[in-house]
Backbone bond lengths (Angstrom), bond angles and torsions (degrees), N, CA, C in turn:
res aa  C-N    CA-C-N  psi(-1)  N-CA   C-N-CA  omega(-1)  CA-C   N-CA-C  phi
1 M - - - 1.425 - - 1.477 111.37 -
2 K 1.275 116.46 -38.75 1.398 116.70 176.02 1.438 120.54 -58.59
3 W 1.433 109.80 -37.75 1.456 119.31 173.15 1.395 117.50 -54.54
4 T 1.434 115.99 -47.21 1.312 124.09 -178.76 1.507 117.80 -66.32
5 T 1.267 114.38 -33.27 1.456 122.57 -179.13 1.520 106.96 -73.43
6 S 1.319 120.43 -44.95 1.419 119.24 177.61 1.541 110.33 -66.51
7 L 1.268 121.61 -30.18 1.455 122.50 174.81 1.445 110.00 -63.37
8 C 1.300 119.42 -50.09 1.437 122.18 176.43 1.509 110.83 -57.26
9 E 1.266 118.76 -44.95 1.453 119.60 -176.11 1.663 107.41 -62.07
10 A 1.331 110.84 -41.49 1.502 113.43 -175.75 1.626 110.36 -64.96
11 G 1.316 116.15 -35.79 1.417 125.67 178.95 1.533 107.57 -67.12
12 G 1.259 117.97 -37.63 1.460 123.79 -179.00 1.505 110.85 -67.84
13 S 1.340 116.98 -49.36 1.436 123.47 179.22 1.509 108.42 -65.43
14 S 1.204 120.02 -44.25 1.464 121.36 172.75 1.500 115.60 -55.69
15 W 1.238 121.21 -38.52 1.446 129.27 176.15 1.557 108.96 -65.77
16 K 1.354 113.69 -41.18 1.553 120.28 177.31 1.487 111.10 -67.19
17 R 1.268 117.69 -40.57 1.430 119.37 176.28 1.444 113.47 -67.82
18 R 1.331 124.46 -39.61 1.468 129.42 175.62 1.530 104.98 -58.02
19 V 1.252 119.32 -49.76 1.471 118.97 -172.63 1.543 109.88 -68.26
20 G 1.321 113.75 -39.68 1.447 121.02 173.85 1.522 113.36 -56.31
21 A 1.297 112.14 -47.83 1.558 120.97 -178.53 1.418 107.30 -64.30
22 G 1.374 120.60 -42.95 1.497 121.96 -177.22 1.459 108.25 -67.73
23 L 1.249 120.96 -44.21 1.536 123.40 177.66 1.615 113.03 -61.90
24 L 1.290 113.69 -38.17 1.432 117.77 171.15 1.496 116.00 -64.26
25 L 1.376 114.43 -41.21 1.475 119.43 176.15 1.534 109.34 -61.84
26 I 1.380 116.04 -48.43 1.465 116.56 179.56 1.483 115.91 -61.82
27 F 1.311 116.74 -34.20 1.544 121.02 174.26 1.448 108.34 -68.53
28 C 1.298 124.44 -44.96 1.497 126.49 -177.96 1.427 113.13 -63.27
29 C 1.453 118.57 -40.60 1.326 126.13 172.77 1.479 114.26 -58.00
30 W 1.305 110.73 -52.53 1.610 120.13 175.90 1.403 114.85 -56.19
31 H 1.356 111.05 -42.50 1.614 112.37 176.94 1.435 111.68 -67.84
32 A 1.425 116.10 -43.39 1.465 116.78 -172.22 1.601 106.04 -70.23
33 G 1.276 119.77 -28.64 1.501 114.32 178.52 1.519 112.29 -76.51
34 F 1.252 118.96 -27.21 1.552 117.10 174.18 1.579 108.38 -76.75
35 L 1.360 120.10 -34.60 1.460 118.52 178.42 1.590 107.80 -63.37
36 I 1.325 116.77 -47.29 1.411 118.91 -179.90 1.568 110.99 -59.18
37 F 1.334 113.96 -48.49 1.427 117.69 179.87 1.633 110.45 -60.86
38 S 1.274 121.91 -30.03 1.440 125.88 -179.04 1.460 112.32 -68.84
39 I 1.363 122.23 -24.48 1.438 123.99 -174.65 1.526 111.96 -97.32
40 V 1.360 115.28 1.20 1.525 116.57 173.70 1.440 106.21 -72.31
41 P 1.404 116.15 132.40 1.357 120.43 179.65 1.467 116.01 -62.44
42 Q 1.339 119.44 144.98 1.527 121.34 -174.67 1.569 102.80 -123.27
43 D 1.356 113.63 158.00 1.403 122.73 -178.46 1.477 103.61 -70.90
44 P 1.369 122.93 119.15 1.494 123.68 174.84 1.530 113.05 -63.01
45 K 1.267 122.24 -16.75 1.422 118.40 -179.77 1.524 114.99 -97.71
46 S 1.377 114.04 4.31 1.412 116.63 178.80 1.509 112.80 -69.39
47 E 1.273 123.89 151.99 1.403 132.56 -176.98 1.584 107.61 -75.21
48 V 1.348 119.26 -37.30 1.376 121.83 -176.56 1.503 108.87 -101.99
49 P 1.447 116.19 113.67 1.479 121.25 -175.09 1.520 113.45 -61.33
50 A 1.363 118.89 -30.59 1.478 123.94 178.92 1.400 109.12 -145.72
51 S 1.367 115.26 179.93 1.344 124.80 -179.32 1.674 103.59 -92.09
52 P 1.391 114.08 163.84 1.521 119.72 -179.33 1.535 105.47 -64.84
53 A 1.361 120.52 -33.76 1.406 120.09 -174.97 1.454 110.46 -67.98
54 M 1.480 117.18 -42.31 1.384 118.29 175.66 1.567 114.69 -67.92
55 D 1.237 118.42 -31.99 1.474 120.62 175.45 1.525 109.67 -64.31
56 F 1.342 118.10 -36.50 1.480 120.89 177.25 1.604 110.22 -71.30
57 Y 1.371 111.77 -39.86 1.521 110.94 173.99 1.518 115.93 -64.30
58 R 1.326 117.65 -37.62 1.495 119.75 174.67 1.524 112.40 -62.75
59 L 1.312 110.18 -37.57 1.586 112.56 -174.33 1.512 105.41 -73.31
60 V 1.361 118.06 -31.02 1.569 115.78 -176.19 1.537 105.76 -83.99
61 A 1.345 121.57 -43.34 1.414 122.83 -169.37 1.573 118.43 -101.80
62 G 1.234 113.88 -2.60 1.526 116.58 177.71 1.480 112.05 -171.72
63 G 1.316 111.43 -136.40 1.523 122.74 -179.04 1.470 114.13 -134.97
64 R 1.249 118.98 171.90 1.425 126.02 175.78 1.550 106.93 -78.04
65 Q 1.286 115.34 113.62 1.587 117.38 -179.72 1.522 104.54 -129.65
66 E 1.286 113.25 156.88 1.423 124.80 175.26 1.455 107.40 -117.78
67 W 1.248 119.46 112.72 1.507 127.20 179.35 1.438 115.10 -119.35
68 N 1.250 117.78 120.18 1.569 119.55 169.28 1.435 107.18 -140.74
69 M 1.322 122.73 26.11 1.481 128.46 175.00 1.549 109.95 -64.37
70 V 1.349 114.60 -45.12 1.432 118.73 -176.42 1.491 104.85 -124.50
71 E 1.442 109.79 112.04 1.442 120.64 179.33 1.564 108.87 -127.98
72 T 1.266 118.22 131.96 1.379 118.30 -179.56 1.686 111.68 -56.83
73 I 1.282 110.49 -56.11 1.448 121.31 179.72 1.523 108.44 -124.27
74 P 1.315 119.49 110.88 1.501 120.29 -178.83 1.538 107.30 -61.00
75 V 1.456 106.56 144.22 1.491 116.45 178.71 1.372 110.67 -69.02
76 L 1.385 115.25 -40.51 1.497 120.47 -178.90 1.420 117.39 -113.16
77 H 1.352 118.46 121.40 1.422 124.17 179.17 1.545 112.08 -70.40
78 S 1.375 114.59 -44.19 1.462 117.11 176.09 1.542 107.63 -144.81
79 L 1.164 114.43 162.89 1.610 124.39 -176.01 1.514 104.90 -153.21
80 D 1.438 106.90 135.33 1.464 117.45 168.33 1.368 110.36 -144.17
81 A 1.290 121.31 129.65 1.552 124.03 -175.78 1.554 105.58 -126.69
82 R 1.321 108.14 150.05 1.497 115.83 176.67 1.512 105.65 -155.91
83 L 1.315 118.50 164.76 1.469 127.88 170.46 1.535 109.04 -99.45
84 E 1.411 114.27 136.20 1.381 116.72 172.30 1.645 108.05 -121.32
85 V 1.360 111.93 124.13 1.492 114.37 -170.47 1.560 99.45 -113.31
86 E 1.278 115.51 140.35 1.586 119.73 177.96 1.599 99.86 -103.65
87 D 1.361 112.20 130.70 1.538 115.98 176.80 1.470 108.56 -94.01
88 E 1.293 113.80 -174.35 1.456 121.79 -173.96 1.516 115.20 -57.01
89 K 1.369 117.18 -31.90 1.373 123.00 -176.28 1.541 115.76 -85.10
90 G 1.401 108.29 -6.03 1.489 113.70 -175.06 1.534 117.61 95.37
91 N 1.300 118.66 1.89 1.352 125.67 -179.17 1.434 113.70 -82.05
92 N 1.331 128.82 135.06 1.462 129.97 174.92 1.458 111.34 -82.14
93 T 1.343 117.67 134.83 1.434 124.62 169.24 1.469 110.12 -114.19
94 T 1.282 119.54 137.29 1.471 122.06 -175.52 1.529 107.95 -103.39
95 G 1.317 115.89 132.27 1.500 114.67 176.48 1.456 113.70 -135.38
96 G 1.333 117.04 -176.37 1.406 116.42 -179.27 1.556 111.48 -83.34
97 C 1.293 115.73 156.30 1.508 119.77 -172.12 1.512 111.79 -111.17
98 V 1.364 122.23 -6.05 1.393 123.03 -179.70 1.577 110.52 -84.06
99 L 1.240 111.90 119.01 1.518 120.37 179.25 1.544 107.44 -84.62
100 P 1.262 116.69 154.93 1.455 132.65 -2.33 1.468 124.19 -79.29
101 G 1.245 118.09 -19.77 1.449 122.92 -171.29 1.513 116.40 -100.00
102 W 1.320 119.70 20.57 1.546 126.89 -178.43 1.538 110.94 47.82
103 T 1.398 114.20 41.81 1.582 120.59 171.94 1.539 107.12 -66.07
104 P 1.334 116.54 142.65 1.420 116.46 170.21 1.473 116.30 -62.95
105 Y 1.334 116.85 154.71 1.467 119.33 173.82 1.538 107.20 -60.88
106 P 1.374 114.06 135.67 1.500 115.56 -168.24 1.568 112.64 -76.90
107 E 1.269 110.99 137.89 1.562 118.73 166.38 1.514 111.43 -121.20
108 P 1.254 124.75 123.38 1.463 119.04 0.85 1.555 113.34 -72.34
109 E 1.226 116.05 167.66 1.447 117.07 -165.54 1.480 110.24 -82.55
110 L 1.345 116.47 139.23 1.345 129.05 178.38 1.526 112.20 -91.83
111 A 1.394 121.40 136.39 1.339 121.42 177.55 1.458 120.68 -49.93
112 R 1.219 116.50 -40.53 1.484 125.72 -174.29 1.511 108.09 -64.41
113 Y 1.318 118.02 -40.88 1.496 114.90 178.90 1.556 114.86 -82.92
114 Y 1.403 112.20 -28.74 1.395 117.74 174.71 1.566 109.83 -59.87
115 V 1.257 118.87 -45.95 1.465 126.37 -178.59 1.502 108.55 -68.91
116 L 1.417 118.53 -41.92 1.418 116.39 173.95 1.613 121.09 -56.79
117 F 1.455 109.66 -46.25 1.456 116.30 178.01 1.527 112.07 -72.26
118 H 1.337 120.83 -30.71 1.487 129.89 176.95 1.414 109.18 -64.61
119 R 1.251 117.27 -38.42 1.464 120.52 -178.11 1.551 111.09 -76.97
120 M 1.405 111.46 -33.53 1.530 113.17 -173.64 1.610 100.51 -76.85
121 L 1.277 122.57 -32.54 1.471 121.92 179.62 1.413 116.73 -74.28
122 M 1.425 121.29 -42.52 1.316 125.82 -164.34 1.543 114.15 -102.55
123 T 1.237 118.56 -8.67 1.403 126.89 -175.24 1.702 110.13 -93.27
124 A 1.343 111.38 112.97 1.551 113.29 178.50 1.402 110.91 -95.89
125 S 1.287 121.10 7.58 1.465 116.93 -174.12 1.553 110.59 -76.93
126 K 1.327 113.57 159.45 1.445 118.60 176.70 1.508 114.91 -103.23
127 P 1.248 125.62 135.37 1.404 127.20 6.41 1.579 107.38 -80.88
128 S 1.455 114.05 145.61 1.344 121.86 -169.11 1.651 111.60 -79.33
129 F 1.214 118.38 128.60 1.485 120.32 172.38 1.480 110.89 -55.74
130 L 1.303 121.08 -42.36 1.526 124.78 -176.97 1.398 106.41 -69.48
131 E 1.330 129.99 -42.35 1.406 131.87 -178.97 1.586 109.13 -61.19
132 A 1.381 114.25 -39.23 1.527 117.53 -176.64 1.489 108.15 -78.53
133 Y 1.336 119.24 -34.11 1.489 120.64 175.10 1.531 109.87 -64.06
134 L 1.328 117.90 -45.57 1.511 123.96 177.30 1.462 113.90 -55.90
135 R 1.304 114.40 -46.22 1.486 120.02 175.16 1.488 116.35 -63.71
136 R 1.304 114.26 -35.54 1.479 116.86 175.94 1.535 112.84 -74.61
137 V 1.303 118.99 -38.96 1.449 121.45 172.07 1.570 108.85 -60.49
138 E 1.239 120.54 -39.94 1.542 125.18 -174.83 1.502 99.88 -64.60
139 G 1.254 122.83 -50.46 1.525 125.12 -174.48 1.510 108.31 -60.73
140 R 1.286 117.54 -47.68 1.490 119.98 -175.07 1.528 110.67 -68.51
141 L 1.312 115.76 -38.15 1.410 117.27 176.25 1.619 117.40 -64.18
142 A 1.408 109.54 -45.14 1.435 115.13 172.22 1.435 111.98 -57.13
143 A 1.357 122.08 -47.34 1.401 123.39 176.99 1.523 117.99 -56.89
144 Q 1.324 115.85 -34.39 1.429 124.15 -176.99 1.565 113.58 -87.38
145 R 1.319 116.91 -38.78 1.461 117.05 -172.49 1.546 108.57 -122.59
146 G 1.202 125.06 1.74 1.436 130.00 174.59 1.426 108.30 93.35
147 K 1.413 114.48 175.98 1.536 124.03 -171.05 1.608 109.64 -67.80
148 E 1.290 118.92 -29.36 1.415 119.38 -176.26 1.490 113.16 -61.18
149 V 1.348 122.58 -14.67 1.453 125.07 176.03 1.525 111.47 -74.36
150 S 1.295 115.37 -20.55 1.466 119.57 -169.90 1.483 112.14 -62.85
151 G 1.387 114.45 124.09 1.432 119.19 -175.40 1.507 117.99 82.87
152 R 1.287 111.37 0.66 1.611 116.24 -179.74 1.390 111.53 -114.16
153 W 1.276 114.13 35.96 1.544 117.54 -179.57 1.521 106.38 -145.49
154 S 1.411 115.16 166.10 1.498 117.52 174.15 1.394 108.18 -156.87
155 L 1.307 115.18 151.62 1.535 121.48 168.26 1.434 104.22 -86.66
156 V 1.397 115.53 125.06 1.583 118.43 173.83 1.443 110.11 -114.33
157 I 1.344 111.81 127.98 1.509 113.66 -178.58 1.633 103.89 -120.70
158 D 1.280 108.41 124.72 1.519 116.85 165.59 1.444 112.72 -98.92
159 A 1.360 115.45 122.24 1.485 122.33 -178.46 1.438 111.48 -133.28
160 E 1.293 116.04 151.92 1.519 125.52 166.58 1.581 104.04 -109.95
161 Y 1.385 108.42 117.98 1.417 114.79 -179.84 1.557 106.68 -98.35
162 T 1.343 112.13 141.40 1.591 120.09 -174.48 1.496 103.10 -79.83
163 R 1.386 110.05 132.47 1.467 120.24 -179.14 1.551 110.19 -88.89
164 T 1.287 117.56 156.35 1.491 122.08 173.98 1.465 109.19 -60.49
165 L 1.373 112.95 157.70 1.474 121.80 -178.17 1.513 108.43 -65.50
166 S 1.344 121.67 -38.47 1.469 121.70 179.76 1.588 108.87 -62.67
167 L 1.299 117.80 -46.97 1.472 118.20 -177.20 1.603 110.14 -68.34
168 S 1.281 114.08 -35.74 1.487 114.72 -178.97 1.553 114.14 -68.71
169 R 1.434 113.89 -29.32 1.404 116.30 174.89 1.460 115.34 -73.02
170 R 1.291 121.16 -23.51 1.416 128.26 177.81 1.529 110.05 -59.59
171 D 1.333 113.12 -61.01 1.527 120.29 -175.82 1.406 115.71 -117.16
172 G 1.223 122.00 -0.84 1.528 119.81 176.04 1.613 112.86 89.29
173 E 1.165 112.15 -12.92 1.580 117.14 -177.87 1.543 109.90 -75.44
174 L 1.310 117.93 117.07 1.448 116.92 175.87 1.456 121.45 -86.37
175 Y 1.317 115.31 -17.74 1.483 121.66 -174.16 1.506 108.26 -136.72
176 V 1.305 113.29 153.82 1.497 123.00 172.35 1.486 110.36 -118.45
177 F 1.347 115.17 121.67 1.461 120.37 179.79 1.443 108.98 -80.74
178 A 1.361 119.72 139.56 1.500 125.80 178.10 1.490 106.91 -149.89
179 T 1.322 115.80 145.11 1.473 127.15 169.51 1.463 112.72 -115.20
180 R 1.284 115.20 127.98 1.552 120.28 176.86 1.447 105.40 -124.55
181 S 1.371 109.81 151.78 1.630 116.68 178.28 1.620 98.50 -129.12
182 F 1.433 102.84 151.05 1.548 111.60 177.20 1.597 104.36 -147.02
183 N 1.298 111.38 150.45 1.484 122.35 169.69 1.524 109.38 -147.95
184 P 1.326 116.77 172.21 1.447 115.14 -174.22 1.573 114.97 -61.96
185 A 1.348 115.22 -29.58 1.421 116.19 175.66 1.452 117.67 -73.33
186 N 1.473 113.23 -16.97 1.517 116.78 -173.43 1.610 98.66 -137.25
187 P 1.317 117.99 75.15 1.525 118.67 176.99 1.409 111.89 -67.54
188 G 1.302 119.88 -26.83 1.502 128.35 179.25 1.521 115.48 -73.97
189 G 1.346 114.64 -17.31 1.388 122.90 -178.25 1.542 112.83 120.91
190 I 1.301 116.41 142.13 1.479 123.50 175.93 1.430 112.32 -77.17
191 A 1.227 122.86 125.48 1.428 125.47 173.66 1.570 113.34 -58.60
192 P 1.324 118.37 128.13 1.506 119.94 178.78 1.567 112.45 -62.33
C-alpha cells in the first residue's frame, strides 16, 4: 500500500512540474516575442510611438521609459537650438534656449543638452516634453519682457538627420540638414 501511495504522489508532482514548465515556457516565449518586437526600428516621425500590443506589454512588464542612451545609429548627427524673439519693430533677436538662465546651446555639444532636445523633438508621447518646454519659455519671456512678446517668439532647431545606408550609398550624402521652428501655438512645428 505504501508503494502505491508514493507512486501516485510521484505522478502528481511530475504532472505539476510539467504544467509549471509549460507555463514557464509560454511566458518566456511571450516575453522573448515582445522583446524582439520592441527592437524593430520605428519611423521617428510617426504619431504613435508604439503599437497597442507593446503598450500593453509595458503596462504588464514594466513602465513607460524613454531610452536613447544606446542607439546603433544616432538619428541626429548634429543639433543646434536657439530662441528667436521678434521685437516691437519686427526685428529678430537670437538668444539662448537653455533654461533657466537663457544660456546658449553649448558648443561643443554636451550629452545632457543633446539628450534633452533629442527627447523633446523625437518623443511623441503625451504629455509632450516639447509642449511643456514651450509653455515654460512663454511664461518666462512674458515675465521678463511683458505680455507683448506672447506669440512673437519661436524655438528654432537646426539639425542634421542621419540618412539610411541605401540613400547614402546613392549620392554619398550622410546627413540631411533641416531647420524646424516651434512655439506654444504650433507645438508640432511652424509651417515654412
